Each structure stands twice: as C-alpha cells, then as structure tokens.
C-alpha positions in Angstrom: 0.0 0.0 0.0 1.4 3.4 -1.0 1.6 5.9 1.8 0.6 9.5 0.9 2.2 12.2 3.0 -0.3 14.1 5.2 0.7 17.4 3.6 -0.3 16.1 0.2 -3.6 14.8 1.6 -4.4 18.3 3.0 -3.6 19.9 -0.4 -6.0 17.5 -2.2 -8.7 18.2 0.3 -8.3 21.9 0.0 -8.3 21.7 -3.8 -11.6 19.7 -3.8 -13.2 22.2 -1.4 -12.0 25.1 -3.6 -13.4 23.5 -6.8 -16.6 22.7 -5.0 -17.0 26.3 -3.9 -16.3 27.6 -7.4 -18.9 25.2 -8.8 -21.5 26.5 -6.4 -20.5 30.1 -7.0 -20.8 29.6 -10.7 -24.2 28.0 -10.3 -25.4 31.0 -8.2 -24.0 33.4 -10.8 -25.7 31.6 -13.6 -29.0 31.8 -11.9 -28.6 35.5 -11.2 -27.7 36.3 -14.8 -31.3 35.9 -15.9 -33.1 39.3 -16.2 -35.7 40.1 -13.6 -38.6 42.1 -15.1 -40.7 44.5 -13.1 -42.9 46.1 -15.8 -44.0 45.7 -19.4 -44.6 47.9 -22.4 -47.5 47.0 -24.6 -47.7 47.8 -28.4 -50.8 46.8 -30.3 -50.0 45.1 -33.6 -53.5 44.0 -34.7 -57.0 45.0 -33.6 -59.8 43.2 -35.3 -62.9 41.2 -34.2 -61.2 37.9 -34.1 -60.5 35.1 -31.5 -56.8 34.3 -31.9 -55.5 31.3 -29.9 -52.7 30.2 -32.1 -49.5 32.1 -33.1 -46.0 31.3 -34.1 -42.7 33.1 -34.6 -41.2 32.8 -38.1 -38.0 34.9 -38.0 -39.3 38.5 -38.1 -42.8 37.4 -38.9 -45.7 36.7 -36.7 -48.2 34.2 -38.1 -51.6 33.8 -36.5 -54.6 31.5 -36.9 -58.1 32.6 -35.8 -61.8 32.0 -36.1 -64.0 33.0 -39.1 -61.5 31.0 -41.3 -59.0 33.8 -40.8 -55.2 33.5 -40.8 -52.3 35.8 -41.6 -48.9 37.3 -40.9 -47.3 40.5 -39.7 -43.7 41.5 -40.6 -42.2 43.1 -37.5 -39.6 45.0 -39.5 -41.5 46.3 -42.5 -45.0 46.1 -41.0 -46.1 44.3 -44.2 -49.3 42.3 -43.6 -50.9 39.3 -45.2 -54.5 38.3 -44.5 -55.9 35.0 -45.7 -59.4 33.5 -45.5 -60.4 29.8 -45.9 -64.0 28.7 -46.6 -65.3 25.2 -46.7 -68.7 24.8 -48.0 -71.0 26.7 -45.7 -68.7 26.2 -42.7 -67.1 29.0 -40.6 -63.8 27.4 -39.7 -62.1 28.1 -36.5 -58.3 27.6 -36.5 -56.7 26.9 -33.1 -53.5 25.2 -34.2 -50.7 26.4 -36.3 -47.2 25.0 -37.1 -44.4 25.5 -39.6 -41.7 23.9 -41.7 -39.1 25.9 -43.7 -41.4 26.6 -46.6 -44.9 26.2 -45.3 -47.4 27.2 -42.6 -49.9 24.5 -41.5 -53.4 25.2 -40.0 -55.8 22.9 -38.2 -59.4 23.8 -37.3 -61.4 22.6 -34.4 -64.6 20.5 -34.9 -65.7 18.3 -37.8 -64.7 17.9 -40.5 -61.2 18.2 -39.2 -59.1 19.9 -41.9 -55.3 20.4 -42.2 -54.3 23.2 -44.6 -50.8 24.0 -46.0 -50.0 27.6 -46.8 -46.9 28.8 -48.7 -45.1 31.4 -46.7 -45.6 34.0 -49.3 -49.3 33.4 -48.9 -49.8 32.7 -52.6 -51.0 29.1 -52.3 -53.2 27.2 -49.9 -54.0 23.5 -50.1 -56.0 21.0 -48.1 -53.7 18.2 -47.0 -56.1 16.1 -44.8 -59.7 15.7 -44.0 -61.4 13.6 -41.2 -65.2 13.4 -41.1 -65.6 11.6 -37.8 -68.4 13.4 -35.8 -66.1 13.5 -32.7 -63.1 14.9 -34.5 -61.6 17.9 -32.7 -57.9 18.7 -33.0 -56.3 20.8 -30.3 -52.6 21.4 -31.2 -50.0 20.8 -33.8 -46.2 21.0 -34.0 -43.2 19.8 -36.2 -40.2 18.1 -35.1 -38.3 19.1 -38.2 -39.1 20.0 -41.9 -40.2 16.5 -42.6 -41.9 15.2 -39.5 -44.9 16.7 -37.6 -47.7 15.8 -35.3 -51.2 17.0 -34.5 -53.2 15.8 -31.5 -56.9 16.0 -30.5 -59.8 14.6 -28.7 -60.5 10.8 -28.8 -62.7 9.5 -31.5 -62.0 5.9 -30.2 -60.2 4.7 -27.0 -57.2 6.9 -27.4 -56.3 10.5 -28.1 -56.4 11.4 -31.8 -52.9 11.6 -33.1 -51.9 12.5 -36.7 -48.3 12.2 -37.9 -46.6 13.2 -41.1 -43.2 12.0 -42.1 -43.1 13.7 -45.6 -43.2 17.4 -44.7 -47.0 17.5 -44.3 -48.0 16.1 -47.7 -49.7 13.0 -46.1 -51.0 12.7 -42.6 -51.8 9.3 -41.1 -53.9 8.8 -37.9 -52.2 6.6 -35.3 -54.2 3.5 -34.3 -55.1 3.1 -30.7 -53.1 -0.1 -30.5 -50.1 2.2 -30.6 -51.3 4.7 -28.0 -52.3 4.6 -24.3 -55.9 4.2 -23.7 -57.8 7.3 -22.3 -60.3 7.2 -19.4 -64.0 8.0 -20.0 -64.4 11.7 -20.2 -60.6 12.4 -20.9 -59.9 14.7 -23.8 -58.0 18.0 -24.4 -58.6 21.8 -24.6 -57.7 23.9 -27.6 -56.8 27.0 -25.5 -53.5 28.2 -27.0 -51.9 25.5 -29.1 -49.9 24.3 -26.1 -51.3 20.8 -25.5 -48.4 19.5 -27.6 -44.8 20.3 -26.7 -41.6 19.2 -28.6 -38.0 19.4 -27.4 -35.7 17.5 -29.7 -37.1 14.0 -30.1 -39.1 14.3 -26.9 -42.8 15.0 -27.3 -45.5 15.6 -24.6 -49.3 15.8 -25.0 -51.5 16.9 -22.1 -55.1 16.0 -21.4 -58.0 17.2 -19.3 -61.5 16.6 -18.3 -62.5 13.7 -16.1 -58.8 12.7 -16.2 -55.8 15.0 -16.6 -52.5 13.3 -17.6 -49.2 13.8 -19.5 -48.4 11.5 -22.5 -44.7 11.3 -23.5 -42.8 9.9 -26.5 -39.0 9.8 -26.6 -38.9 8.7 -30.2 -41.0 11.3 -32.2 -44.3 9.6 -31.7 -43.4 6.0 -32.4 -44.1 4.9 -28.8 -45.8 6.5 -25.8 -46.1 6.4 -22.0 -48.6 8.1 -19.9 -48.1 9.7 -16.4 -50.6 10.9 -13.7 -50.7 14.5 -12.6 -52.1 16.2 -9.4 -53.9 18.9 -11.4 -57.5 19.3 -10.6 -59.6 16.9 -12.6 -62.8 14.9 -12.6 -65.2 17.4 -14.3 -65.7 18.2 -17.9 -64.0 21.6 -17.8 -61.1 20.7 -15.4 -57.5 19.7 -16.0 -54.4 20.8 -18.0 -55.1 23.5 -20.5 -51.5 24.3 -21.3 -47.9 23.1 -20.9 -44.3 24.0 -21.7 -40.9 22.4 -21.3 -37.7 24.3 -20.8 -35.6 21.2 -21.7 -36.0 17.4 -21.7 -36.4 17.4 -17.9 -37.9 20.6 -16.6 -41.6 21.3 -17.5 -44.7 23.1 -16.2 -48.3 22.4 -16.6 -51.3 24.7 -15.8 -55.0 25.1 -16.2 -57.6 24.6 -13.6 -61.3 24.8 -13.7 -62.8 26.8 -16.6 -66.0 27.1 -14.7 -64.3 28.5 -11.6 -61.8 30.9 -13.1 -60.5 32.3 -9.9 -59.7 28.9 -8.3 -56.0 29.1 -7.8 -55.2 25.7 -6.2 -54.6 22.4 -8.0 -53.9 24.3 -11.3 -50.0 24.6 -11.4 -47.4 21.8 -11.3 -43.8 21.3 -12.1 -41.6 18.4 -13.2 -37.9 17.9 -13.1 -37.8 14.4 -14.6 -39.4 14.8 -17.9 -43.0 14.5 -16.8 -42.8 11.2 -15.0 -43.8 12.9 -11.7 -45.3 16.3 -10.9 -45.5 18.5 -7.9 -48.2 21.2 -7.2 -46.8 24.6 -6.7 -48.1 28.1 -5.6 -51.2 26.5 -4.0 -53.8 29.2 -3.2 -51.4 31.8 -4.7 -51.1 33.6 -8.0 -53.3 33.1 -11.0 -56.5 31.0 -11.3 -57.4 29.4 -14.7 -54.5 29.8 -17.2 -54.8 29.6 -21.0 -51.1 29.5 -21.8 -47.8 29.1 -20.0 -44.3 29.7 -21.5 -40.7 29.6 -20.3 -38.7 32.7 -20.8 -35.7 32.0 -23.1 -32.2 31.9 -21.6 -33.6 31.8 -18.0 -32.3 28.5 -16.8 -35.8 27.2 -16.6 -36.5 29.6 -13.7 -38.6 32.3 -15.4 -42.1 31.7 -16.8 -45.1 33.7 -17.9 -48.8 32.9 -18.0 -51.9 34.5 -19.6 -55.4 33.8 -18.8 -58.6 34.9 -17.0 -56.6 36.2 -14.0 -54.3 38.4 -16.1 -50.7 38.3 -17.0 -48.4 36.7 -14.5 -44.6 36.2 -14.2 -42.4 33.9 -12.1 -38.6 34.0 -11.4 -38.7 30.9 -9.2 -39.6 28.1 -11.6 -43.3 28.6 -10.8 -43.1 28.5 -7.0 -44.1 32.2 -6.7 -45.9 34.6 -9.1 -46.3 38.3 -9.6 -49.0 40.0 -11.7 -47.6 42.3 -14.6 -51.0 43.1 -16.2 -54.7 42.8 -15.4 -55.4 42.0 -19.1 -57.7 38.9 -19.0 -58.3 38.8 -22.7 -55.1 37.2 -23.8 -55.2 33.5 -24.8 -51.7 32.7 -26.0 -48.1 34.0 -25.9 -44.7 33.3 -27.6 -41.3 34.8 -27.1 -39.2 36.5 -29.8 -36.2 36.6 -27.5 -35.6 36.8 -23.7 -37.2 40.3 -23.3 -39.8 40.5 -26.1 -43.0 38.4 -26.6 -46.0 38.4 -28.8 -49.4 37.7 -27.3 -52.9 37.3 -28.8 -56.4 36.9 -27.7 -59.8 38.5 -28.1 -59.7 41.0 -30.9 -55.9 41.7 -30.8 -52.3 40.8 -31.2 -49.8 42.7 -29.1 -46.0 43.0 -28.6 -44.9 42.9 -25.0 -41.4 44.4 -24.1 -40.3 43.4 -20.7 -38.4 45.9 -18.5 
C-alpha cells in the first residue's frame, strides 16, 4: 500500500473544497444572470374582431390563426401584412392550431370535418392536405419536429387521443391506431386553448389531457411509442385539467390550467416536473393566478422564469413557478410566444400585441 504524506492529503482536500466552492458560486451566478422584469410595455400590432388562440414566430414574422376562417402574418420589421381566409362549403372554420416547416405554414381547425391546410409562406398558395369526417373529430394542437416530421393531437374518436403524424413534410397525414397509443379514461380529452397541448423538445414529445382525467403523455422517439403519467392537477369534471404546458428542456416542465367554470380557483392548477414528466409537484397553491390559458418559459432563463396568460391576467415567475407576480390585469389574452428573452407576442380576443419586458 502506498503511503501518501499528510501534507499532500491536505492539499488534495483543499483543492476539492475550492473547486466545489467555485462550482457552487458559478451555479449561483448563472441563476442571477437571468433578467428580472418589473414592468411591461404593450404595443398593439393588430386590432380586429377575431378570436386568436394560435400564433408562431417565423424569423421576423408573426403568423396567426383565428376563427372565421382567418389567418395571416405581420412582418415586424416592415409592418407588411398578409391576410388569408379559408372557406369550406358553408362552414365557418375556427383555427386553433398552427405550425411551420421551412417553406410552409400548417393550420388545423377545431370540430368536424377536421381539416389540415398547408399555406406557402408568401401566402400565394393554400391546399387542403387532410380531412377527417368523424363526428367527434376535434384537434387541439400541432407541432413539427423538423421539416419532414410533424404531429397533431386532439380529442379521442375511439379509445385513445387522436394523433396525426406526417413523415413527408405535411404532404400526407396518417392517424395513429389506438393499438399504438395509451388508452384514455372515460371523459378524458384535451382543450384547444392556446396550441400548447403539444410540446416538442428534440425527439421528446409531450401531450396533455384534461376533463375527467388529466395526464401527460410522453414519447421519446418522435411519436413512435408512448407512455402516460398521472398528474395532481384538478380533474374529474368536464372543464377541469391541464389547458397548457411547456418544457424548458428534456427534464424541466410546467403544466397549468384549472377549472374553466371557476376561473379564480388558484389551487390544483399549477405543477412542475424535473424528470421529464414522470412525476409532478403542485406549486403556488392558493397563490397567483387561477385558470390559465397559456404558459411559456422565458428563453435563456435556466428554466426559472415563466409567464402565463389567462382569466386572472398576465403573470410572471422567477422561481420556476413557485411564486408569481402580476404584470398586467389583461384577462383577454389567450396565447403568448417569445421573440427573445425580453420580447414576446401575445394574442387573444380581438388583438395581437407586442410585449417588451423591462
């Protein structure tokens, strides 16, 4: 056995303690580097009699999907605007899902027939890519993993959530058989509140449900296989459960919602995960907002900063959702997305706004 002099042992121990202290100091510094906002500046980009629950950021453009068959874009640099309108027989389509690839925007309406449309980004061409005539068809959210692969999810028409997948850039969409998806409970469905029932980070995908049962469905392989996890979010009635979710990375996520029939109920409506959705912990019980329509992580915030919009107003957290402060009383916003770590676009009843955090 080799004998190490005591002096060398002390030096090694001191080095370990020093490195550990540096590591902890760096962690603290990293956390404090995130900007803390105390106020917001609001600029109105669009004012029109529309219900807008789906928006996306496309470089310097904002695309939106709304009711009355309306969709369009706003160029934030040139203020150039495009307005589109889709009619289907005598139907007044309501779009609540929007997604994109490099060259196209995709829209999905709620209700039946369920219709997926592809729009060229210059607005010159629109084409129907999928139609589903089931009387229970109701799609809630849509996202793309990449330019070829995308997914849309919605309420069950059988014994599972409805899941559409494309592997050819949105040209063809195939509905996944219930044999390849977890079964839903009676009365379990989803809410088309803000196009945030479906979240993608890399190959990881999460879907959230609500109603009589409120759970999180996870796929680690771009929709090829699924697992489902229980949540402590309020559930058991038709209008309870998860209405919105977001993930900062593969591990850290947040779900919110509540009871749409009791908009001020601020317990059982917010939960956090640190293990990719396998388990969830309720946070901010009896504090902060009630029913929430949309939650989003602030970019470059180490998963600590979040915002929500909904019936209680516009709220902000710097503690991973443990504590919340109100930035605005505006209860007419349905959805929000970030341009960068200090600017966001929000939309709702009759408007789209730009929010600058200060």
